[in-house]
C-alpha positions as CSV (number, residue, x, y, z in Angstrom):
1,M,89.6,144.4,41.5
2,V,88.8,147.6,39.7
3,H,88.9,149.0,36.2
4,G,88.0,152.4,34.7
5,V,88.7,154.9,32.0
6,A,91.9,157.0,32.3
7,R,93.1,160.1,30.6
8,K,96.3,159.8,28.5
9,S,97.9,162.6,30.6
10,G,96.8,160.8,33.8
11,R,99.1,158.9,36.1
12,G,99.8,155.3,35.3
13,V,99.0,155.2,31.6
14,P,102.2,154.0,29.8
15,K,103.3,155.9,26.7
16,C,103.5,152.7,24.6
17,I,99.7,152.3,24.4
18,I,98.8,156.0,23.8
19,Q,97.4,156.6,20.4
20,D,97.4,160.0,18.6
21,E,94.0,161.4,17.8
22,V,93.3,161.6,14.0
23,T,91.7,164.9,13.1
24,N,91.2,164.0,9.4
25,K,87.7,162.6,9.0
26,N,88.7,160.6,5.9
27,L,91.4,158.7,7.9
28,Q,89.3,158.1,11.0
29,A,87.6,155.1,9.5
30,Q,91.0,153.4,8.8
31,V,92.3,153.7,12.4
32,R,89.0,152.9,14.1
33,G,89.3,149.7,16.0
34,T,93.0,149.9,16.5
35,T,94.0,148.5,19.9
36,K,97.1,148.6,22.1
37,A,97.7,146.8,25.4
38,A,100.4,146.5,28.1
39,V,100.6,144.5,31.3
40,L,102.6,145.6,34.4
41,E,104.4,142.6,36.0
42,G,106.6,142.2,39.0
43,D,105.0,144.9,41.1
44,T,103.9,143.4,44.4
45,E,101.7,146.4,45.4
46,C,99.8,146.6,42.1
47,P,100.0,143.1,40.5
48,N,99.0,142.6,36.9
49,I,97.7,146.0,35.9
50,V,96.4,146.0,32.4
51,A,96.6,149.1,30.3
52,F,94.4,149.0,27.2
53,S,93.7,151.5,24.5
54,V,91.1,151.2,21.7
55,Y,90.4,153.8,19.0
56,D,86.6,154.5,18.6
57,T,85.7,158.1,17.5
58,K,88.9,159.0,19.5
59,P,91.3,157.0,21.6
60,V,89.8,155.5,24.8
61,N,92.3,154.3,27.5
62,F,91.5,151.8,30.3
63,L,93.4,150.7,33.4
64,S,92.2,147.5,35.0
65,T,93.1,144.9,37.6
66,A,90.0,142.9,36.9
67,C,90.7,142.1,33.2
68,T,91.2,138.4,32.5
69,S,91.3,138.5,28.7
70,L,91.6,141.0,25.8
71,Q,89.2,139.9,23.1
72,W,86.6,141.3,20.8
73,K,83.0,140.4,21.8
74,E,80.2,140.1,19.3
75,K,77.2,142.1,20.3
76,T,73.8,142.9,18.6
77,K,71.6,145.9,18.7
78,K,68.4,147.1,17.0
79,V,68.8,149.7,14.3
80,Y,66.2,151.1,11.9
81,D,66.5,150.0,8.2
82,K,65.3,152.8,5.9
83,E,64.7,150.4,3.0
84,A,62.7,147.8,4.9
85,G,61.1,150.4,7.2
86,I,61.5,148.2,10.3
87,K,64.1,147.7,13.0
88,I,66.6,144.9,12.4
89,L,69.3,143.3,14.5
90,M,72.8,144.5,13.6
91,K,76.0,142.7,14.8
92,F,79.0,144.7,15.9
93,L,82.2,144.1,17.9
94,R,83.1,145.5,21.2
95,P,86.2,144.9,23.4
96,Q,85.4,142.6,26.3
97,I,87.0,145.1,28.8
98,T,84.7,147.8,27.5
99,D,81.6,145.6,27.8
100,E,82.5,144.7,31.4
101,Y,83.1,148.3,32.2
102,N,79.7,149.4,30.8
103,Y,77.7,146.8,32.7
104,G,79.7,147.1,35.9
105,M,79.4,150.9,36.1
106,N,75.6,151.1,35.7
107,N,74.8,151.5,39.4
108,V,77.7,153.9,39.9
109,D,76.7,156.0,36.9
110,Q,73.1,156.1,38.0
111,A,74.1,157.1,41.6
112,D,76.3,159.9,40.3
113,Q,73.5,161.1,38.0
114,L,70.9,161.2,40.8
115,R,73.4,163.0,43.1
116,G,74.4,165.5,40.5
117,T,70.9,166.4,39.3
118,Y,70.0,168.4,42.4
119,R,73.4,168.9,44.1
120,F,73.5,171.9,46.4
121,D,77.2,172.6,46.3
122,R,77.7,173.1,42.6
123,W,78.7,176.8,42.9
124,M,79.8,176.7,46.5
125,R,83.3,177.7,47.5
126,K,84.6,175.4,50.2
127,R,87.0,177.1,52.6
128,K,87.5,174.0,54.6
129,W,88.7,170.8,53.0
130,W,86.3,168.6,54.9
131,W,83.3,170.5,53.6
132,S,83.5,168.7,50.3
133,I,83.6,165.3,51.9
134,W,80.7,166.1,54.3
135,M,78.5,167.5,51.5
136,W,79.3,164.6,49.2
137,G,78.3,162.2,52.0
138,V,75.0,164.0,52.7
139,Q,74.1,163.9,49.0
140,V,74.9,160.2,48.8
141,L,72.6,159.6,51.8
142,L,69.8,161.4,50.0
143,V,70.3,159.3,46.9
144,N,70.3,156.0,48.9
145,A,67.2,157.2,50.8
146,Y,65.4,157.9,47.6
147,V,66.3,154.5,46.1
148,L,65.1,152.7,49.3
149,Y,61.9,154.8,49.3
150,K,61.2,153.9,45.6
151,S,62.1,150.2,46.1
152,A,59.9,149.8,49.1
153,H,56.9,151.3,47.3
154,L,57.4,149.2,44.2
155,L,58.4,145.9,45.7
156,I,56.8,145.8,49.1
157,W,53.8,148.0,49.1
158,K,53.0,147.6,45.4
159,T,52.3,151.4,45.1
160,P,51.4,152.6,41.5
161,K,54.2,154.5,39.9
162,K,52.0,157.6,39.4
163,D,51.7,157.9,43.2
164,I,55.4,157.7,43.9
165,M,57.2,161.0,44.4
166,S,59.9,162.0,42.0
167,Q,63.4,162.7,43.3
168,Y,62.6,166.5,43.2
169,H,59.5,166.2,45.4
170,F,61.3,163.6,47.7
171,R,64.2,166.0,48.3
172,K,61.8,169.0,48.7
173,S,59.8,167.2,51.3
174,I,63.0,166.5,53.3
175,V,64.2,170.1,53.1
176,L,60.8,171.4,54.2
177,D,60.9,169.0,57.1
178,W,64.4,170.3,58.0
179,F,63.0,173.8,58.1
180,G,60.2,172.8,60.3
181,F,57.3,172.8,57.9
182,G,54.8,170.1,58.5
183,K,53.0,168.0,56.0
184,E,49.8,170.0,56.3
185,N,51.5,173.3,55.6
186,D,53.2,172.1,52.5
187,A,50.6,173.4,50.0
188,D,53.1,173.9,47.2
189,A,54.4,170.4,47.4
190,V,50.8,169.1,47.2
191,A,50.2,171.2,44.1
192,E,53.4,170.2,42.4
193,K,53.2,166.5,43.3
194,H,50.2,166.0,41.0
195,S,50.9,168.7,38.4
196,D,53.2,166.6,36.2
197,E,50.7,163.7,36.2
198,T,47.6,165.8,35.5
199,S,49.0,168.6,33.4
200,R,48.1,167.0,30.1
201,R,44.6,166.1,31.3
202,R,43.9,169.6,32.5
203,K,45.1,171.0,29.1
204,I,42.7,168.8,27.3
205,E,39.9,169.7,29.6
206,S,40.6,173.4,29.3
207,I,40.7,173.2,25.5
208,S,37.4,171.2,25.3
209,Q,35.8,173.6,27.8
210,F,36.2,176.6,25.4
211,S,34.8,174.5,22.5
212,L,31.5,173.7,24.3
213,T,28.4,175.3,23.1
214,S,25.8,176.8,25.4
215,D,23.7,173.6,25.4
216,E,26.8,171.5,26.1
217,T,27.8,173.8,28.9
218,N,24.6,173.1,30.8
219,S,25.2,169.3,30.5
220,T,28.7,169.3,32.1
221,K,29.6,166.8,34.8
222,R,28.3,167.2,38.3
223,A,30.4,169.2,40.8
224,T,32.5,167.3,43.3
225,R,30.9,167.0,46.7
226,V,32.7,169.0,49.5
227,T,33.6,166.6,52.3
228,E,36.6,166.1,54.6
229,Q,37.8,163.3,52.3
230,T,37.6,165.4,49.1
231,L,39.3,168.4,50.8
232,D,42.3,166.3,51.7
233,P,45.3,168.1,50.2
234,Y,47.1,164.9,49.2
235,E,44.5,162.4,48.1
236,G,41.3,164.3,47.9
237,A,39.4,164.9,44.7
238,L,39.5,168.7,45.4
239,R,43.2,168.9,45.9
240,I,43.3,171.1,42.8
241,R,42.0,173.9,45.0
242,L,45.6,174.5,46.4
243,Q,47.4,174.7,43.0
244,E,48.8,178.2,42.9
245,N,49.8,177.9,39.3
246,L,46.1,178.0,38.4
247,E,44.1,181.2,38.7
248,H,40.9,180.5,40.5
249,Y,38.2,183.0,39.5
250,P,34.5,183.2,40.8
251,I,32.0,182.8,38.0
252,V,28.2,182.6,37.9
253,S,27.1,179.2,39.1
254,K,25.2,176.9,36.7
255,V,22.8,176.0,39.6
256,K,19.6,178.1,39.6
257,R,19.9,178.9,43.4
258,P,23.4,178.0,44.6
259,C,24.4,177.7,48.2
260,C,27.9,177.7,49.8
261,S,29.2,174.1,50.0
262,L,31.8,174.9,52.7
263,C,29.3,176.7,55.0
264,S,26.9,173.8,54.6
265,L,29.6,171.4,55.6
266,V,30.4,173.1,58.9
267,A,26.8,174.1,59.7
268,T,25.5,172.8,63.1
269,N,22.0,173.1,61.8
270,K,21.7,171.0,58.7
271,N,18.9,173.2,57.4
272,H,21.2,176.2,57.4
273,R,22.2,177.3,53.9
274,V,24.0,180.3,52.7
275,Y,22.6,181.7,49.4
276,H,23.9,185.2,49.7
277,H,26.7,186.2,47.2
278,V,27.5,182.6,46.2
279,Y,29.6,182.0,43.1
280,S,31.3,179.0,41.5
281,C,35.0,178.5,41.1
282,D,35.9,178.1,37.4
283,K,38.6,175.5,38.1
284,C,37.2,173.6,41.1
285,N,33.6,173.7,40.0
286,V,32.5,174.3,43.7
287,D,29.9,176.8,44.8
288,L,31.3,179.2,47.5
289,C,30.3,182.4,49.1
290,I,32.7,185.4,48.9
291,P,34.1,185.0,52.5
292,C,34.8,181.3,52.0
293,F,36.4,181.7,48.5
294,R,39.9,182.7,49.7
295,P,40.4,180.3,52.6
296,F,39.1,177.4,50.5
297,H,42.0,178.0,48.1
298,T,44.7,178.9,50.6
299,I,44.3,176.8,53.8
300,S,45.6,173.3,53.1
301,S,44.8,171.7,56.5
302,V,41.2,170.4,56.5
303,K,40.9,170.9,60.3
304,K,42.1,174.5,60.1
305,L,39.9,175.3,57.2
306,L,36.7,174.0,58.8
307,S,37.6,175.7,62.1
308,Y,38.1,179.0,60.3
309,V,34.8,178.7,58.4
310,S,32.9,177.7,61.6
311,T,34.4,180.6,63.5
312,N,33.7,183.1,60.7
313,Q,30.5,181.5,59.4
314,C,28.3,183.5,57.2
315,E,24.7,184.3,57.9
316,E,22.0,183.5,55.4
């Protein structure tokens, strides 16, 4: 039992229901709503096929084996009333077969939309006939996997929507895994995962930063403490350190005698502090010495970062 839209030049649409398109705009209002229908009877292979045509802004043709009746159905929708200045309910008529098609095709249309947004065979020439089928199947699997991923987080694990990956980041993580990149090496995905959510907040903070006076600058919020938890590239408070779209520059620290936070974290002697050539990052608001500045913003793995700093630890 299927139904769908068919072109007038397509196979199976009888000529008796085809309506000519009216190009004159003054006459379009008169023909709008005109319907024609035909039913195929006596065919054992395709019993009771209904061909239906309705004139909207142009003729729309349907072929259906699931149609039970051809009636106009009264619907309502909210429209804005300019005189009242509010939205009101407006009644209108729609063919029942069109209404069934719209509500029955929602899942199919959404699946096609998700598949076509990031399809990888758009401009690909397929020299083997089975390439098209194979690539279509892979992309359908990606769509189904993303739907299951999102449903599991929303319905089972109750994950907040802001922490759920978009389809772009979901597909990117799969491709990176196919190429052999681990989670710890995916610094770009870490940066882009939170860029959409925090872009507006960062813009507001950057604008307000330039509007601060010298007295207000001294009273800015306290710097984030450098720990293994805050350095986490996915959930840490200092995950902004890996965002390559931001330009991290060393500036003079607001602290009178700053010490390197990264060297202090890996120091075996807790009294060891590095005060030599220590500056503050203008984006991360963390005090770092010159040798630690670059690895702090490039090495995503916390273990590798701490191991690198401990091996190349600066002397006071």
